[in-house]
C-alpha positions as CSV (number, residue, x, y, z in Angstrom):
1,M,-54.2,41.3,-46.7
2,S,-51.7,41.5,-49.6
3,A,-51.4,44.9,-51.5
4,V,-51.4,44.0,-55.1
5,L,-51.7,45.5,-58.4
6,G,-55.2,47.1,-58.9
7,D,-56.2,46.5,-55.2
8,V,-58.3,49.3,-54.5
9,D,-57.3,49.4,-50.7
10,G,-53.8,50.2,-51.6
11,G,-50.6,49.3,-53.6
12,V,-46.9,48.6,-53.1
13,F,-44.4,50.1,-55.6
14,A,-40.7,50.2,-56.0
15,A,-39.1,53.6,-56.8
16,V,-35.5,53.6,-58.3
17,D,-34.4,57.4,-57.8
18,I,-30.6,58.0,-58.6
19,G,-29.1,61.4,-58.3
20,A,-25.9,62.9,-59.3
21,S,-24.3,62.1,-55.9
22,S,-26.3,59.3,-54.4
23,G,-29.1,56.8,-55.3
24,R,-31.7,54.8,-53.4
25,V,-34.3,52.2,-54.0
26,M,-37.4,52.8,-52.1
27,L,-40.8,51.2,-51.4
28,G,-43.8,53.2,-51.5
29,H,-47.1,52.3,-49.9
30,V,-50.2,54.1,-51.6
31,S,-53.7,54.4,-50.3
32,P,-56.6,56.5,-51.0
33,S,-57.7,56.4,-47.4
34,T,-54.3,56.4,-45.6
35,G,-52.2,58.5,-48.0
36,V,-48.6,57.6,-49.2
37,S,-45.6,56.7,-47.3
38,L,-41.9,55.8,-48.6
39,E,-39.4,53.2,-47.1
40,T,-35.9,53.4,-48.0
41,I,-34.6,49.9,-48.6
42,H,-31.2,50.5,-50.3
43,R,-29.1,53.5,-50.4
44,F,-25.7,53.7,-52.6
45,P,-23.3,56.3,-53.4
46,N,-22.8,57.8,-56.7
47,G,-20.4,60.1,-58.7
48,V,-18.3,61.0,-61.5
49,I,-15.2,58.7,-62.3
50,E,-12.0,59.8,-64.4
51,L,-11.7,57.2,-67.2
52,D,-10.1,57.4,-70.6
53,G,-9.2,61.2,-69.9
54,G,-12.8,62.1,-69.2
55,L,-15.5,62.3,-66.5
56,R,-18.0,59.3,-66.7
57,W,-20.6,57.6,-64.8
58,D,-19.9,53.9,-63.8
59,F,-23.2,52.7,-65.0
60,E,-22.1,49.1,-64.4
61,A,-21.9,49.7,-60.8
62,L,-24.9,51.7,-60.5
63,F,-27.0,49.2,-62.3
64,A,-25.5,46.6,-59.8
65,E,-26.8,48.6,-57.1
66,V,-30.2,48.9,-58.4
67,L,-30.3,45.1,-58.7
68,E,-29.4,44.7,-55.1
69,G,-31.9,47.4,-54.1
70,L,-34.6,45.7,-55.9
71,A,-33.8,42.4,-54.6
72,A,-33.8,43.9,-51.0
73,A,-37.2,45.4,-51.8
74,A,-38.6,42.1,-53.1
75,S,-37.4,40.4,-49.9
76,V,-39.0,42.9,-47.6
77,A,-42.2,42.9,-49.7
78,A,-42.4,39.2,-49.6
79,A,-41.7,38.8,-45.8
80,R,-45.0,41.0,-45.4
81,G,-47.2,39.2,-47.7
82,E,-47.0,42.0,-50.1
83,R,-46.3,42.2,-53.8
84,I,-44.5,45.0,-55.5
85,A,-46.8,46.1,-58.3
86,S,-44.3,47.9,-60.5
87,I,-41.2,49.8,-60.8
88,G,-40.5,53.1,-61.6
89,I,-36.9,55.0,-62.3
90,D,-35.7,58.6,-62.4
91,T,-32.5,59.9,-62.6
92,W,-30.8,63.3,-63.7
93,A,-31.2,64.6,-67.1
94,V,-29.1,65.0,-70.5
95,D,-26.9,62.2,-70.1
96,Y,-27.1,58.8,-72.1
97,G,-25.5,55.5,-73.0
98,L,-24.7,54.5,-76.4
99,V,-26.2,50.8,-77.2
100,D,-25.6,49.0,-80.3
101,S,-28.2,46.8,-82.2
102,A,-27.3,43.8,-80.0
103,G,-28.2,45.7,-77.1
104,T,-24.6,46.2,-75.7
105,L,-23.3,49.3,-74.1
106,V,-20.6,50.3,-76.4
107,S,-18.7,52.9,-74.0
108,V,-18.9,54.1,-70.4
109,P,-21.4,57.0,-70.3
110,F,-19.9,60.5,-70.3
111,S,-21.1,62.9,-67.3
112,Y,-22.5,66.3,-68.1
113,R,-19.5,67.5,-66.0
114,D,-17.1,66.7,-68.5
115,E,-15.8,69.1,-71.0
116,R,-16.1,67.5,-74.1
117,S,-19.5,69.0,-75.4
118,R,-18.3,72.6,-74.9
119,A,-16.2,72.5,-78.3
120,A,-19.3,71.2,-80.0
121,V,-21.5,74.3,-79.1
122,A,-20.3,76.5,-81.7
123,R,-20.6,73.7,-84.4
124,V,-24.1,73.3,-83.5
125,H,-24.9,77.0,-83.6
126,S,-23.5,77.3,-87.0
127,V,-26.0,75.2,-88.4
128,I,-28.7,75.8,-86.0
129,P,-28.9,79.2,-84.6
130,P,-29.5,79.6,-81.0
131,E,-32.8,81.4,-81.8
132,K,-34.0,78.8,-83.9
133,L,-33.2,76.1,-81.3
134,Y,-35.0,77.8,-78.4
135,G,-38.0,78.6,-80.7
136,T,-38.7,75.1,-81.4
137,T,-37.2,73.2,-78.2
138,G,-38.0,76.0,-75.7
139,L,-34.7,74.5,-73.7
140,Q,-32.4,76.8,-71.9
141,F,-28.9,76.9,-73.2
142,L,-26.3,74.6,-71.1
143,N,-23.3,73.8,-72.8
144,F,-23.7,70.0,-71.8
145,N,-27.3,69.5,-73.1
146,T,-27.7,66.3,-75.0
147,V,-27.6,67.9,-78.4
148,Y,-24.2,69.0,-77.8
149,Q,-23.0,65.9,-76.5
150,L,-24.4,64.0,-79.2
151,A,-22.6,66.6,-81.7
152,A,-19.2,65.6,-80.0
153,E,-19.5,62.0,-80.6
154,R,-17.4,60.7,-83.3
155,S,-19.6,58.1,-84.7
156,L,-23.0,57.3,-84.2
157,K,-23.5,54.7,-86.8
158,G,-25.8,51.7,-85.6
159,L,-26.0,53.1,-82.3
160,Q,-29.0,54.5,-80.1
161,A,-28.9,56.8,-77.2
162,L,-30.5,55.8,-74.2
163,L,-30.9,58.6,-71.6
164,I,-29.9,57.1,-68.2
165,P,-33.4,56.1,-66.5
166,D,-34.2,54.4,-70.0
167,L,-31.0,52.7,-70.2
168,V,-31.9,51.3,-66.6
169,A,-35.3,50.4,-67.7
170,F,-33.9,48.8,-70.9
171,R,-31.4,46.6,-68.9
172,L,-34.5,45.4,-66.7
173,T,-36.8,44.6,-69.4
174,G,-35.0,44.6,-72.9
175,E,-37.5,47.3,-74.2
176,R,-36.3,50.6,-75.6
177,R,-38.2,53.6,-75.1
178,T,-37.5,57.2,-74.2
179,E,-39.7,59.0,-71.5
180,A,-41.2,62.3,-72.6
181,T,-40.2,64.5,-69.6
182,N,-36.5,63.4,-70.1
183,A,-36.7,63.8,-73.8
184,S,-37.6,67.4,-73.3
185,T,-34.1,68.1,-71.8
186,T,-32.2,66.9,-75.0
187,G,-32.6,70.0,-76.8
188,L,-34.1,67.9,-79.8
189,L,-37.7,67.7,-78.7
190,D,-40.4,70.2,-80.2
191,A,-41.8,71.8,-77.0
192,V,-45.1,72.3,-78.8
193,S,-45.9,69.0,-80.3
194,G,-44.0,66.9,-77.9
195,E,-42.3,64.8,-80.8
196,W,-38.9,64.6,-81.9
197,A,-37.6,67.7,-83.9
198,T,-36.6,65.5,-86.9
199,D,-35.4,68.3,-89.1
200,F,-33.0,69.3,-86.3
201,L,-31.7,65.8,-86.5
202,D,-31.3,65.9,-90.0
203,T,-29.4,69.1,-90.0
204,L,-26.8,68.0,-87.5
205,G,-26.5,64.8,-89.3
206,L,-28.0,62.3,-86.3
207,P,-29.8,59.2,-87.3
208,R,-33.7,59.8,-87.0
209,D,-33.8,56.9,-85.0
210,I,-31.1,57.9,-82.5
211,F,-33.6,57.7,-79.8
212,P,-36.1,54.9,-79.0
213,P,-39.7,55.9,-79.4
214,L,-41.3,58.1,-76.8
215,I,-43.3,57.0,-74.0
216,Q,-45.4,59.1,-71.4
217,P,-45.6,59.0,-67.7
218,G,-47.9,56.2,-66.6
219,E,-47.2,53.8,-69.4
220,S,-45.7,50.4,-69.4
221,V,-42.2,49.9,-70.6
222,G,-42.4,46.4,-70.4
223,A,-42.0,43.3,-68.1
224,L,-38.7,42.2,-66.4
225,L,-36.6,39.7,-68.1
226,P,-36.4,36.4,-66.9
227,A,-32.9,36.9,-65.8
228,I,-33.5,40.1,-63.9
229,A,-36.6,38.4,-62.3
230,E,-34.6,35.3,-61.1
231,R,-31.6,37.7,-60.0
232,T,-34.0,40.2,-57.9
233,G,-36.7,37.5,-56.5
234,L,-39.4,39.7,-58.1
235,P,-42.2,37.8,-60.2
236,A,-41.5,37.5,-63.6
237,D,-44.6,39.6,-64.8
238,T,-43.5,42.6,-62.7
239,E,-43.7,45.7,-64.9
240,V,-41.4,48.8,-65.2
241,L,-43.6,51.7,-65.6
242,A,-42.6,55.0,-67.2
243,V,-43.0,57.8,-64.6
244,G,-41.5,61.3,-64.6
245,S,-38.1,60.0,-65.3
246,H,-36.3,63.4,-65.2
247,D,-36.2,63.5,-61.6
248,T,-37.2,67.2,-61.2
249,A,-40.5,66.2,-63.2
250,S,-41.3,63.8,-60.4
251,A,-40.4,66.0,-57.7
252,V,-42.7,68.7,-59.0
253,A,-45.4,66.3,-59.4
254,A,-45.1,65.8,-55.7
255,V,-45.0,69.4,-54.8
256,P,-47.8,69.7,-52.0
257,A,-49.2,72.9,-53.5
258,S,-53.0,73.7,-52.7
259,A,-53.2,76.8,-55.1
260,E,-52.3,77.3,-58.8
261,N,-50.0,80.3,-58.2
262,F,-47.2,78.5,-56.6
263,A,-43.6,78.6,-57.2
264,Y,-41.1,75.7,-56.5
265,I,-37.5,75.0,-55.9
266,S,-36.2,71.4,-56.3
267,S,-33.3,71.8,-54.1
268,G,-30.5,69.3,-54.3
269,T,-27.1,69.2,-56.2
270,W,-28.7,71.6,-58.5
271,S,-31.5,73.8,-57.8
272,L,-34.4,73.9,-60.3
273,V,-36.4,77.2,-59.7
274,G,-39.7,78.0,-61.5
275,V,-43.5,77.7,-61.9
276,E,-45.9,75.2,-63.6
277,L,-47.5,76.2,-66.9
278,D,-50.0,74.9,-69.5
279,K,-47.9,75.7,-72.4
280,P,-44.5,76.7,-73.2
281,V,-43.2,80.2,-73.2
282,L,-40.7,80.5,-76.4
283,S,-40.1,84.2,-76.7
284,E,-36.9,85.7,-77.3
285,A,-36.9,87.3,-73.9
286,S,-37.5,84.1,-72.4
287,R,-34.4,82.8,-74.1
288,T,-32.3,85.5,-73.4
289,A,-33.4,85.1,-69.8
290,N,-32.2,81.4,-70.2
291,F,-35.5,80.0,-69.0
292,T,-36.5,76.4,-70.1
293,N,-39.6,74.8,-71.0
294,E,-39.5,71.2,-69.7
295,R,-42.3,68.7,-69.9
296,G,-44.1,67.5,-66.8
297,V,-46.4,65.0,-65.8
298,D,-49.6,65.1,-67.4
299,G,-48.4,67.4,-70.2
300,T,-47.7,70.3,-68.0
301,V,-44.6,72.6,-68.6
302,R,-42.0,73.1,-66.1
303,Y,-41.1,76.7,-67.0
304,L,-37.8,76.9,-64.9
305,R,-34.1,77.8,-64.7
306,N,-31.1,75.7,-63.5
307,V,-29.6,77.6,-60.6
308,G,-26.4,76.5,-58.8
309,G,-27.3,74.1,-55.9
310,L,-25.9,72.3,-52.7
311,W,-22.9,70.9,-54.9
312,L,-21.1,73.9,-53.8
313,L,-21.6,73.0,-50.3
314,S,-21.0,69.5,-50.7
315,E,-17.9,69.9,-52.6
316,C,-16.6,72.1,-50.0
317,Q,-17.2,69.7,-47.4
318,R,-15.4,67.4,-49.5
319,S,-12.2,69.7,-49.5
320,W,-12.5,70.4,-46.0
321,T,-12.7,66.7,-44.8
322,A,-9.6,66.0,-47.2
323,Q,-7.7,68.9,-45.3
324,G,-8.7,67.3,-41.9
325,F,-11.7,69.7,-41.0
326,T,-14.6,67.6,-39.9
327,Q,-17.1,70.1,-38.2
328,S,-20.6,68.7,-38.9
329,L,-22.8,70.1,-41.3
330,P,-25.4,71.4,-38.5
331,A,-22.6,72.9,-36.6
332,L,-21.5,74.7,-39.9
333,L,-24.8,75.9,-40.5
334,E,-25.1,77.3,-37.0
335,A,-22.0,79.0,-37.3
336,A,-23.0,80.4,-40.6
337,A,-26.4,81.7,-39.5
338,A,-24.8,83.8,-36.5
339,L,-22.8,85.4,-39.2
340,P,-24.3,89.1,-39.9
341,A,-26.4,89.5,-43.3
342,G,-24.9,91.7,-46.0
343,G,-21.7,89.6,-46.9
344,P,-20.4,88.8,-50.2
345,K,-22.0,86.9,-52.7
346,I,-21.0,84.9,-55.9
347,N,-22.9,83.9,-59.1
348,A,-24.1,80.5,-58.0
349,D,-24.6,79.9,-61.8
350,D,-21.2,80.5,-62.8
351,P,-19.7,77.6,-64.8
352,A,-16.6,77.8,-63.0
353,F,-18.3,75.9,-60.3
354,T,-19.4,73.2,-62.5
355,A,-16.4,70.8,-61.9
356,P,-15.3,69.4,-58.9
357,D,-12.0,70.0,-56.7
358,N,-10.9,72.8,-54.4
359,M,-14.5,74.5,-54.5
360,P,-13.5,76.8,-51.3
361,E,-10.7,78.5,-53.0
362,R,-12.8,79.0,-56.5
363,I,-15.6,80.7,-54.5
364,R,-13.0,83.0,-52.4
365,A,-11.2,83.6,-55.7
366,A,-14.7,84.7,-57.2
367,V,-15.4,86.9,-54.3
368,R,-11.9,88.7,-54.9
369,H,-12.9,89.0,-58.5
370,N,-15.8,91.0,-57.6
371,G,-13.7,93.3,-55.2
372,G,-15.0,91.6,-52.1
373,V,-13.2,89.8,-49.4
374,L,-14.3,86.4,-48.1
375,A,-12.9,85.1,-44.4
376,D,-10.8,81.9,-44.8
377,R,-13.2,80.4,-42.5
378,P,-15.7,77.5,-43.4
379,A,-18.4,79.2,-42.0
380,A,-18.1,82.3,-43.8
381,V,-18.0,80.2,-47.2
382,V,-21.1,78.1,-46.0
383,R,-23.1,81.7,-45.3
384,C,-21.8,83.0,-48.7
385,I,-22.9,79.9,-50.5
386,L,-26.3,80.1,-48.9
387,D,-26.7,83.9,-49.1
388,S,-25.7,83.5,-52.9
389,L,-28.4,80.8,-53.7
390,A,-31.3,82.6,-51.8
391,A,-30.3,85.5,-53.9
392,A,-30.2,83.6,-57.3
393,Y,-33.8,82.1,-56.3
394,A,-35.3,85.6,-55.8
395,R,-33.8,87.0,-59.2
396,T,-35.2,83.7,-61.0
397,L,-38.7,83.8,-59.6
398,D,-38.8,87.7,-60.3
399,D,-37.8,87.0,-63.8
400,A,-40.4,83.9,-64.0
401,E,-43.3,86.2,-62.8
402,R,-42.1,88.9,-65.4
403,L,-41.8,86.7,-68.3
404,T,-45.2,84.6,-67.7
405,G,-47.0,87.5,-66.6
406,R,-48.1,85.5,-63.5
407,A,-47.8,86.3,-60.0
408,T,-46.8,83.6,-57.3
409,S,-47.9,83.9,-53.7
410,V,-45.8,81.0,-52.0
411,V,-42.9,79.3,-52.5
412,H,-42.3,75.4,-52.3
413,I,-39.0,74.0,-51.4
414,V,-38.7,70.2,-52.0
415,G,-35.6,67.9,-51.9
416,G,-32.6,67.9,-49.8
417,G,-32.5,71.7,-49.5
418,S,-36.0,71.7,-47.7
419,Q,-34.0,70.3,-44.6
420,N,-31.6,73.2,-44.6
421,Q,-33.5,75.7,-42.2
422,L,-31.0,78.6,-42.8
423,L,-31.2,78.3,-46.7
424,C,-35.1,78.3,-46.4
425,Q,-35.3,81.4,-44.1
426,L,-32.9,83.2,-46.4
427,T,-35.0,82.4,-49.4
428,A,-38.3,83.5,-47.7
429,D,-36.3,86.9,-46.9
430,A,-34.8,87.2,-50.3
431,T,-38.0,86.8,-52.2
432,G,-40.5,88.3,-49.5
433,K,-42.7,85.3,-50.0
434,P,-43.7,82.6,-47.5
435,V,-41.7,79.5,-48.0
436,V,-43.1,76.0,-47.4
437,A,-40.4,73.3,-46.9
438,G,-40.7,69.5,-47.9
439,P,-41.1,66.9,-48.7
440,V,-37.4,65.7,-48.5
441,E,-38.0,62.7,-50.9
442,A,-40.4,64.5,-53.4
443,T,-38.6,62.8,-56.3
444,A,-39.5,59.3,-55.0
445,L,-42.9,60.4,-53.9
446,G,-43.7,61.6,-57.5
447,N,-42.5,58.5,-58.9
448,V,-44.7,56.1,-56.6
449,L,-48.0,58.2,-57.4
450,V,-47.7,58.3,-60.9
451,Q,-47.1,54.4,-60.6
452,A,-50.3,54.3,-58.3
453,R,-52.2,56.0,-60.5
454,A,-51.3,53.8,-63.4
455,A,-52.3,51.0,-61.3
456,G,-55.8,52.4,-60.3
457,V,-55.0,52.7,-56.6
458,V,-55.4,56.5,-56.7
459,S,-57.2,58.7,-59.2
460,G,-57.4,62.0,-60.5
461,G,-54.9,64.7,-61.7
462,L,-51.9,66.3,-60.1
463,A,-54.2,68.3,-57.5
464,E,-55.2,65.0,-56.2
465,L,-51.8,63.5,-56.0
466,R,-50.6,66.8,-54.3
467,A,-53.1,66.4,-51.9
468,L,-52.0,63.0,-50.7
469,V,-48.6,64.2,-50.4
470,S,-49.6,67.2,-48.3
471,A,-51.8,65.1,-46.0
472,G,-48.9,62.7,-45.3
473,T,-45.7,65.1,-44.9
474,E,-44.7,67.3,-42.1
475,L,-44.2,70.8,-43.6
476,V,-42.3,73.6,-42.2
477,R,-43.4,77.1,-43.1
478,Y,-41.0,80.3,-43.0
479,G,-42.2,83.8,-43.3
480,P,-39.9,86.7,-44.9
481,A,-38.3,88.3,-42.1
482,C,-38.1,91.6,-44.1
483,I,-39.8,93.4,-47.0
484,H,-38.3,91.9,-50.2
485,D,-35.9,94.5,-52.0
486,P,-35.0,93.7,-55.7
487,I,-31.6,91.7,-55.6
């Protein structure tokens, strides 16, 4: 029997999930009786390119990969007698493309790793003090937040900014919308009302319609354009649905937690470390601790802090490969695990590690700056990275508990880092809490489940969606090997 939209026995949904280093198109099969499963249809690389003196995203190449993936997904589904009910899109946050009134992308989108927005920080803060920005938006300070990027633009006359997942959706449907979870990362959304902070737009001289209207996860963006339907082989009435289009919002929606007092770490290029709340924390203490209040699925608040992530490791591997060192990651991790505890650490959040190139030497330089010594061996560098990440996770969770007045009993690690056994064990040791690792594809699962609920295939709130994830995922548990000491 075909799985179609509204079929109570199940549904088939396409998830477009693009991260800062890779992307994928996946098919999700969702049933209230058998749970949720994912199938990878198409994977493709992503990364910044140097163009016109800046670091940018090759959006046209990314969109071509999305179309190729959707065409492959349509072919796979058709061969099984299935119909893809809808498409959901999630990507990283803060970056955007500028589109004119005719819908033309006027320039290649800048990457948050580009330096251009740094100079705009002081300009923004001169008219909107950081305390006021945070008191309204609840957004942690990152010098590449959208508000600073927009302030760095030379001219915005006649243009709209579409955040990357919204730009993909626009190219598919012709409809301009701004999905709410990603909107909350711009620094221009009111954290309490969930509406645009129009007074900030006015103060900064930004057009009030610089962003398209807001849309919530589960709402329809629109049906595919005829040319897109023809190109992909999908039915013309296939809808693109808003999901948690900030990939972390989708990932947190799929955290397989059974209790309310859980902490999460969405571990990938970045690590997003925090807790889930019903309302934002906008205190001065929260601002100085640089915690963010980003919107989640079902109006929740993702109270978290961006911590350095596996970008450090992947960049080191890239440098070592260029130097002719080709030891596999499992072998590197095994060698790193054999090293004694108590080695040197770095501040994994240091902006010095944001840009690419020669990461091993930058890490060794940071250790030297702190008066330490780091052996010039890849295993030693890997152990330093993972020890440093675990320490940062522990500090961040301690801060989250202090600032919210809410204790946590378990840490869920989702995303690529959940496969890193050494990182998971070091995190359990550093936090003194049990760690539950998995699922790896939490982002795509959250994406698909929001679509399935909108289609009526499943019902209930986040607890019910998370129970489906837990039932269908092989989770790995790590217990702390020692009593937690403050780090």
